[in-house]
Each structure stands twice: as C-alpha cells, then as structure tokens.
C-alpha angles and dihedrals in degrees: 000000000000119000122196116218108211139187105267125225103238098178136016093254097044113119100165143355138207116244099229101179143349109230093189130041137214111293094023120132112235128198124209108270096025116126112256103176146345124247129196119209129175089276111028149008112230141167120248117215130216113260094206142018115267150111120280102234105170137016111210100178130053130223109273095031116135102221129188120240109275095023114140109249100174146350126239132189111227117241125200 
C-alpha cells in the first residue's frame, strides 16, 4: 500500500516550510517514529518523524525546496 509523506502543518499560521535535509534515502526501511526529514519554518528547524513503518520508494521534493503545507514530499510502501 502506498503512503504519501506530506509537509506537516506545525503551527496554525504555517503556510509552507523549507525541506532542509532528507535523513533517509530511496530504498531505506523506515520505522514509525524515525526521523525522515528536517523542515525549516519561520521560527524553528525540526525533524519530522515517520507516521508508519515502510520503505521510502520515491523522493518528490529536493533539499532547499519551499513546499506548501500538505504537499506530497515522498512516497513510501507500507510494511507490516
């Protein structure tokens, strides 16, 4: 099953965030709670964790991209 990894809304006023760094790459296994990427907002830089177990199959955004909240950044394949 495909899982979309999206830009989270970290505050009520957040409209977009800069993808600072990918902490996992295509083909990597990811466990729920592991850090996937770093996002910079107007106020902070923070790590975003995986919401489910899976394999990161495709990165759709590059480091340095300013992405709107809800934009799909990557695709994962769910793993039991």
